[in-house]
C-alpha positions as CSV (number, residue, x, y, z in Angstrom):
1,M,-17.8,3.2,-17.2
2,G,-18.0,-0.2,-18.7
3,K,-14.4,-1.1,-18.1
4,D,-12.8,-4.2,-16.7
5,V,-11.0,-4.2,-13.4
6,I,-8.4,-6.9,-13.9
7,S,-5.2,-5.5,-12.4
8,V,-4.0,-2.7,-10.2
9,G,-1.8,-1.7,-13.1
10,G,-4.6,0.3,-14.5
11,F,-4.7,2.7,-11.6
12,N,-2.8,5.9,-11.0
13,R,-3.0,8.4,-8.2
14,P,-5.8,10.5,-9.7
15,K,-7.9,7.4,-10.3
16,L,-7.3,6.3,-6.7
17,D,-8.3,9.7,-5.4
18,Y,-11.5,9.5,-7.4
19,L,-12.4,6.0,-6.3
20,F,-11.6,6.7,-2.6
21,G,-13.7,9.8,-2.7
22,L,-16.6,7.8,-4.2
23,A,-16.1,5.1,-1.5
24,E,-16.3,7.8,1.2
25,E,-19.6,9.0,-0.3
26,M,-20.9,5.4,-0.3
27,R,-20.0,5.1,3.4
28,K,-21.9,8.2,4.3
29,A,-24.9,7.1,2.3
30,V,-25.0,3.6,3.9
31,R,-24.6,5.0,7.4
32,Q,-27.3,7.6,6.9
33,H,-29.8,5.8,4.7
34,G,-28.7,2.1,4.5
35,S,-28.5,2.1,0.8
36,V,-28.2,4.3,-2.3
37,K,-30.4,3.1,-5.3
38,L,-28.0,3.7,-8.2
39,L,-28.2,0.3,-9.8
40,E,-31.8,-0.8,-9.5
41,D,-31.9,-2.1,-13.0
42,K,-28.6,-3.9,-12.9
43,V,-27.6,-7.6,-12.2
44,S,-24.2,-8.8,-11.2
45,V,-22.9,-12.4,-11.2
46,N,-20.5,-13.6,-8.5
47,L,-18.6,-16.5,-10.2
48,F,-16.3,-18.1,-7.6
49,Y,-14.2,-21.1,-8.5
50,E,-12.4,-20.9,-5.2
51,P,-13.7,-20.6,-1.6
52,S,-14.5,-17.1,-0.4
53,T,-16.3,-15.5,2.6
54,R,-15.4,-11.8,2.6
55,T,-15.0,-11.1,-1.1
56,S,-18.1,-12.9,-2.3
57,S,-20.4,-11.6,0.4
58,S,-18.8,-8.1,0.2
59,F,-19.6,-7.9,-3.5
60,A,-23.1,-9.2,-2.9
61,A,-23.7,-6.7,-0.1
62,A,-22.3,-3.9,-2.3
63,M,-24.6,-4.7,-5.1
64,N,-27.6,-5.0,-2.8
65,R,-26.8,-1.7,-1.1
66,L,-26.8,-0.1,-4.6
67,G,-30.2,-1.5,-5.3
68,G,-29.1,-4.1,-7.8
69,K,-29.6,-7.9,-8.0
70,V,-27.0,-10.6,-7.5
71,I,-26.6,-14.1,-9.0
72,S,-24.2,-16.1,-6.9
73,I,-22.4,-19.2,-8.2
74,T,-20.0,-20.3,-5.5
75,D,-20.5,-24.1,-5.7
76,I,-18.8,-24.9,-8.9
77,H,-19.3,-28.6,-8.4
78,S,-23.1,-28.0,-8.9
79,S,-22.6,-26.1,-12.1
80,S,-21.7,-27.1,-15.7
81,V,-18.1,-26.6,-14.9
82,A,-18.3,-30.0,-13.2
83,K,-19.2,-31.3,-16.6
84,G,-16.1,-29.8,-18.2
85,E,-17.4,-26.5,-19.5
86,S,-14.6,-24.1,-20.4
87,L,-14.2,-20.7,-18.7
88,P,-14.9,-18.8,-22.0
89,D,-18.2,-20.7,-22.5
90,T,-19.2,-20.1,-18.9
91,I,-18.5,-16.4,-19.2
92,K,-20.3,-16.0,-22.5
93,T,-23.3,-17.7,-21.0
94,L,-23.4,-15.7,-17.8
95,E,-23.0,-12.3,-19.6
96,Q,-26.4,-13.0,-21.2
97,Y,-28.0,-12.6,-17.8
98,S,-26.0,-9.9,-16.2
99,D,-24.3,-6.5,-16.5
100,V,-21.1,-7.3,-14.7
101,I,-19.2,-10.5,-13.7
102,V,-17.1,-10.8,-10.6
103,L,-14.7,-13.7,-11.1
104,R,-12.5,-15.6,-8.7
105,H,-10.4,-18.4,-10.3
106,P,-7.4,-20.5,-9.3
107,E,-5.4,-19.9,-12.5
108,V,-3.3,-16.8,-13.1
109,G,-4.5,-14.9,-16.1
110,S,-8.1,-16.2,-15.9
111,A,-9.6,-12.8,-15.3
112,R,-7.8,-11.4,-18.4
113,L,-9.0,-14.4,-20.5
114,A,-12.6,-13.8,-19.3
115,A,-12.3,-10.1,-20.2
116,K,-11.2,-11.0,-23.7
117,V,-14.3,-13.0,-24.4
118,S,-16.9,-11.0,-22.5
119,N,-18.9,-8.1,-23.7
120,K,-19.7,-7.2,-20.1
121,P,-17.2,-5.8,-17.5
122,I,-15.2,-8.4,-15.6
123,I,-13.9,-7.6,-12.1
124,N,-11.1,-9.7,-10.9
125,A,-11.8,-11.1,-7.4
126,G,-8.5,-13.1,-7.3
127,D,-6.8,-15.1,-10.0
128,G,-4.7,-17.9,-8.3
129,I,-1.4,-16.5,-7.0
130,G,-1.6,-13.5,-9.4
131,E,-3.5,-10.5,-8.3
132,H,-6.4,-9.4,-6.0
133,P,-7.0,-5.8,-7.1
134,T,-10.1,-5.0,-5.1
135,Q,-8.5,-6.3,-1.9
136,A,-5.5,-4.0,-2.5
137,L,-7.8,-1.1,-3.1
138,L,-9.6,-1.5,0.2
139,D,-6.3,-2.0,1.9
140,L,-4.9,1.2,0.6
141,F,-8.1,3.0,1.4
142,T,-7.9,1.8,5.0
143,I,-4.2,2.8,5.3
144,R,-5.0,6.3,4.1
145,E,-8.1,6.5,6.4
146,K,-6.2,5.3,9.5
147,M,-2.8,7.0,9.0
148,G,-4.0,10.2,7.2
149,T,-1.5,9.7,4.4
150,I,0.4,7.1,2.4
151,D,3.5,9.0,1.4
152,G,6.3,8.7,3.9
153,L,5.1,5.5,5.6
154,T,7.0,2.4,6.2
155,V,4.9,-0.6,5.2
156,T,6.1,-4.0,6.4
157,M,4.6,-7.1,4.8
158,I,5.1,-10.5,6.4
159,G,4.2,-14.1,5.8
160,D,3.5,-15.7,2.5
161,L,4.8,-13.1,0.0
162,K,5.4,-15.6,-2.8
163,F,1.9,-17.0,-3.2
164,G,0.0,-14.0,-1.6
165,R,-1.9,-12.3,-4.4
166,T,-3.0,-9.6,-2.0
167,V,0.6,-8.7,-1.4
168,H,1.4,-8.7,-5.1
169,S,-1.4,-6.2,-5.8
170,L,-0.9,-4.0,-2.8
171,T,2.9,-3.8,-3.5
172,Q,2.2,-2.4,-6.9
173,L,-0.3,0.2,-5.6
174,L,2.1,1.3,-2.9
175,S,4.8,1.8,-5.5
176,L,2.8,4.8,-6.8
177,F,3.7,6.6,-3.5
178,K,6.8,7.6,-1.7
179,V,7.0,4.8,0.8
180,N,9.5,2.5,2.4
181,L,8.7,-1.2,1.8
182,A,10.0,-4.0,4.1
183,F,9.3,-7.6,3.2
184,V,9.7,-10.2,5.9
185,S,9.4,-13.9,5.1
186,P,11.2,-17.2,5.0
187,L,13.5,-17.5,2.0
188,E,11.1,-20.0,0.5
189,L,8.3,-17.5,0.5
190,Q,10.0,-14.3,-0.7
191,L,8.3,-11.8,-3.0
192,P,8.5,-13.0,-6.6
193,R,11.8,-11.8,-8.1
194,Q,10.1,-10.5,-11.2
195,L,7.7,-8.3,-9.3
196,L,10.6,-7.0,-7.1
197,A,12.7,-6.2,-10.1
198,E,9.8,-4.3,-11.8
199,I,9.2,-2.1,-8.7
200,K,12.9,-1.4,-8.4
201,T,13.1,-0.5,-12.1
202,K,9.9,1.7,-12.3
203,R,10.0,3.3,-8.9
204,R,13.6,4.2,-8.2
205,G,12.8,6.5,-5.3
206,I,11.3,3.7,-3.1
207,S,13.2,2.1,-0.3
208,I,13.0,-1.7,-0.3
209,E,14.3,-4.1,2.3
210,E,14.0,-7.8,2.6
211,S,14.5,-9.8,5.8
212,T,13.7,-13.0,7.6
213,A,13.4,-11.4,11.1
214,L,10.3,-9.3,12.0
215,E,11.8,-8.2,15.3
216,K,14.3,-6.0,13.4
217,A,11.6,-4.2,11.4
218,I,8.8,-3.8,13.8
219,G,10.1,-0.7,15.6
220,R,10.1,1.5,12.4
221,T,6.9,0.1,10.9
222,D,3.8,2.3,10.4
223,V,1.7,-0.4,8.7
224,L,2.2,-4.1,9.5
225,Y,0.5,-6.2,6.8
226,V,0.2,-9.8,7.9
227,T,-0.6,-12.7,5.6
228,R,-1.3,-16.4,6.4
229,I,0.9,-19.2,5.1
230,Q,-1.4,-20.7,2.4
231,K,-1.4,-24.4,3.0
232,E,-3.4,-25.0,-0.2
233,R,-0.6,-23.6,-2.4
234,F,1.9,-26.2,-1.2
235,S,2.2,-29.5,-3.0
236,N,4.5,-30.9,-0.2
237,Q,3.2,-31.1,3.4
238,D,6.7,-31.2,4.8
239,E,7.6,-27.9,3.0
240,Y,4.5,-26.3,4.5
241,E,5.2,-27.4,8.0
242,K,8.7,-25.9,7.8
243,V,7.3,-22.4,7.4
244,E,3.8,-22.5,8.9
245,N,4.7,-20.7,12.1
246,C,7.4,-18.4,10.7
247,C,5.7,-15.0,11.3
248,I,3.4,-14.7,14.3
249,V,2.3,-11.3,15.7
250,T,1.9,-11.3,19.5
251,P,1.2,-8.6,22.1
252,E,4.8,-9.1,23.2
253,L,6.1,-8.2,19.7
254,L,3.9,-5.1,19.5
255,R,5.3,-3.7,22.7
256,N,8.3,-2.7,20.5
257,A,6.1,-1.1,17.8
258,K,5.1,2.5,17.4
259,K,2.1,3.8,19.4
260,R,0.7,5.1,16.2
261,M,0.7,2.3,13.7
262,I,-1.8,-0.3,12.4
263,V,-1.8,-4.0,12.0
264,M,-3.7,-5.3,8.9
265,H,-4.6,-8.8,7.5
266,P,-6.6,-9.6,4.4
267,L,-8.1,-12.6,6.2
268,P,-8.8,-15.4,6.9
269,R,-6.3,-15.6,9.7
270,I,-5.2,-18.9,11.2
271,N,-2.6,-18.3,13.9
272,E,-0.4,-15.6,12.4
273,I,-2.1,-12.9,14.6
274,D,-2.5,-14.0,18.2
275,F,-6.1,-13.5,19.3
276,R,-4.9,-11.5,22.3
277,V,-3.9,-8.8,19.8
278,D,-7.7,-8.2,19.2
279,L,-7.6,-6.1,22.3
280,D,-5.1,-3.7,20.7
281,P,-6.7,-0.7,19.0
282,R,-4.0,-0.8,16.4
283,L,-5.5,-3.9,14.9
284,V,-7.8,-2.8,12.0
285,I,-8.7,-6.1,10.3
286,F,-12.5,-5.6,10.7
287,R,-12.3,-2.0,9.5
288,Q,-10.7,-3.5,6.4
289,V,-13.7,-5.8,6.0
290,E,-16.2,-2.9,6.3
291,N,-14.2,-0.7,3.9
292,G,-14.2,-3.5,1.4
293,M,-18.0,-3.1,0.9
294,Y,-17.6,0.7,0.3
295,I,-14.8,0.2,-2.2
296,R,-16.7,-2.4,-4.0
297,M,-19.8,-0.2,-4.1
298,A,-17.7,2.5,-5.6
299,L,-16.2,0.2,-8.2
300,L,-19.6,-1.2,-9.2
301,A,-21.1,2.2,-9.4
302,A,-18.2,3.5,-11.4
303,V,-18.4,0.6,-13.9
304,L,-22.2,0.5,-14.2
305,Y,-23.8,3.8,-13.4
306,R,-24.5,6.3,-16.2
307,S,-24.1,9.7,-14.6
């Protein structure tokens, strides 16, 4: 109640169990009644300094399903930010109108800065190449739902592991479980060394493997987590073009995968999952999208509802 959601570092397994149980209740309520009016007197602000489709609309849908109201600021160029207003001043202004602020910002640490100056809860919807905690939560929720467990799974993450904030957050959450982690990417896009070292230090029982070849890992993979190569994170076009087609999932590749496994992607996808794979029932990308609303309903209710 009333707490910020800045990083997945604030979660442990009991908290995850509580949140996932609440998300399941939200799913039942939405499917049976369309909404659950817990937050009729609450207002949220979606403050997005970077483009977003799923996260912004998911948070808006979540708040509406809970009976609350949403102020959406997604065109920063039409706001006072275009005049040079600082993030702290923007946050201090918007907290006067709202009960919670959902923030996406291109700079690492921006959500933590916002939380320092705000008297209202801040939910991090992505801070540059740092973290994306709510995406990681919905990803983990989907893995548990589809696979029945998390412990014992082999999770293979491919693509842009260096700049991929979804990977950074999900890796930290997965380290709370007894899993095997495989990271597949070009050398230029490997998982940040500091994050890798932290996981190895804190979670000694976890198996970790790095590779540049997906073909070697696909046969033992239970969860294939695919990420796009983020063109917007490259300052050099030539460097981007060297790696843009490094990791592409095709039906031919999946012939060597387990019958019971899942393919995930935080979206948007460009060409890293062949559209022919859409016919494969192991692809769960749109279940992730649906689950995102239930997880965000659960978070908003947990942060704002006085029970």
